C-alpha positions in Angstrom: 112.1 98.3 94.0 113.1 99.8 90.6 115.4 98.1 88.2 118.6 99.6 86.7 117.3 99.8 83.2 114.7 102.6 83.9 114.3 105.4 86.4 111.7 103.5 88.4 109.0 106.1 87.9 106.1 103.7 87.8 107.8 100.9 89.8 107.8 102.3 92.2 108.6 106.0 92.4 104.9 107.0 91.8 103.7 104.7 94.6 106.1 106.2 97.1 105.2 109.7 96.1 101.5 109.3 96.3 101.6 107.7 99.8 104.0 110.4 101.1 101.8 113.1 99.5 98.7 111.7 101.2 100.4 112.1 104.5 101.5 115.6 103.6 98.0 116.5 102.6 96.7 115.4 106.0 99.4 117.4 107.8 98.6 120.5 105.7 94.9 120.2 106.6 95.9 119.7 110.3 94.1 116.3 110.3 95.2 114.3 113.3 93.5 110.9 113.4 93.2 108.9 116.6 95.6 106.3 115.2 99.1 106.7 113.8 99.5 106.6 110.0 103.0 105.4 109.1 104.5 105.6 105.6 107.1 103.0 104.9 109.3 103.1 101.8 110.2 99.4 101.2 113.4 98.1 99.7 114.5 94.9 98.0 111.1 93.5 97.0 112.3 92.2 93.7 115.2 90.2 94.8 114.6 88.9 98.3 111.8 90.9 100.0 114.2 91.9 102.7 112.4 95.2 103.5 109.0 93.5 104.1 110.5 90.7 106.1 112.6 93.1 108.2 109.5 95.2 109.0 107.6 92.1 110.0 110.4 90.9 112.2 111.2 94.3 113.8 107.5 95.1 114.6 106.2 91.6 115.1 105.0 92.4 118.7 103.2 95.5 117.4 101.4 93.9 114.4 98.4 93.2 116.6 98.0 97.0 116.8 98.0 97.6 113.0 94.4 98.2 111.7 95.3 98.2 108.0 98.3 97.9 105.7 98.1 99.6 102.3 100.5 99.0 99.4 100.9 101.1 96.3 103.2 99.2 94.0 101.4 98.9 90.7 102.1 102.3 89.3 99.7 105.2 89.3 98.5 104.9 85.7 94.8 106.0 85.8 94.0 105.0 89.4 90.7 103.2 89.5 90.1 102.4 93.2 91.4 100.0 95.8 91.7 96.3 96.3 90.8 95.0 99.8 91.4 91.8 101.7 89.7 91.4 105.0 86.5 90.2 106.7 83.1 90.7 105.1 82.1 93.3 107.7 85.4 95.2 107.1 84.8 95.1 103.3 81.3 96.6 103.8 82.9 99.4 105.9 85.6 100.1 103.3 82.9 100.2 100.6 81.0 102.8 102.7 84.2 104.9 103.0 84.9 104.6 99.3 81.6 106.4 98.5 83.5 109.5 99.6 85.7 109.0 96.5 82.9 108.7 94.0 83.4 112.3 92.7 86.9 111.4 91.5 85.9 108.0 90.3 88.0 106.1 92.8 85.2 104.4 94.7 85.7 100.9 93.3 86.7 98.3 95.8 88.2 95.2 94.2 88.2 91.6 95.4 91.7 91.5 96.9 94.2 93.9 98.2 97.7 93.7 99.5 101.2 93.4 98.0 104.5 91.6 98.3 106.0 94.1 100.7 103.2 94.1 103.2 102.5 90.4 102.8 104.7 89.1 105.5 103.2 91.5 108.1 99.7 91.1 106.9 100.0 87.3 107.2 101.8 87.3 110.5 99.4 89.8 112.1 96.2 88.9 110.3 95.9 92.5 109.3 93.4 93.7 106.7 95.2 94.7 103.5 94.5 97.3 100.8 96.2 98.2 97.5 95.8 101.1 95.1 94.5 99.8 91.8 95.3 101.3 88.5 94.5 100.8 84.8 97.0 101.2 82.0 100.2 99.9 80.6 102.1 99.2 83.9 103.4 95.8 82.8 104.7 97.3 79.5 106.7 99.9 81.5 107.9 98.5 84.8 111.4 96.8 84.7 112.1 98.4 81.3 114.0 101.4 80.0 110.6 103.0 79.3 109.9 103.3 83.1 110.5 107.1 83.1 108.8 110.1 84.6 107.3 111.3 81.3 104.8 108.4 81.7 103.4 109.9 84.9 100.3 112.1 84.7 100.2 114.7 87.5 96.4 114.5 87.6 96.6 110.7 88.2 99.1 111.4 91.0 96.8 114.0 92.6 93.7 111.8 92.4 95.7 108.8 93.9 97.1 110.9 96.7 93.8 112.4 97.6 92.1 108.9 97.6 94.8 107.4 99.8 94.6 110.4 102.2 90.8 110.0 102.5 90.9 106.2 102.9 93.7 106.1 105.4 92.5 109.1 107.4 88.9 107.7 107.8 90.1 104.3 108.7 92.7 105.7 111.2 90.0 107.9 112.7 87.3 105.3 113.2 86.6 104.4 116.8 86.3 100.7 115.9 88.8 98.6 114.0 88.1 97.2 110.6 
């Protein structure tokens, strides 16, 4: 997803790292939810969306089994919560889960969630969608030579990873679907 002019640290190295780290945290804590949590590192979003389209096409018959898709492709500059798109009852459930994140100030649930890469599958499978939301200078950094690792705060990364781990684990462990 990154461009040649920078290292792709905010777009989207950080998003890849925090989602992978969330899964690592769950494994380290020996948390085994009732549903599979899959981390997908997308490719080609910026010039053709071929990764997202290929995933949809390859797993089309399994999309009915997906309970949520989450995308982290807006940097990890001061994470502030999640965006969510789904039914009203699912939104209420996600808001309940988010109260677990109040202590690290990531309990905000915004009006819409998703992303370009998960969009084709979310639409085809009518899957609830979530995205990590951040505040900061993302649009001043991404696709520029300034998109370098020195802009990444390790505490922001840790907070984002923990929040993604909590949110995805609880949703994957729930007996009912969103």
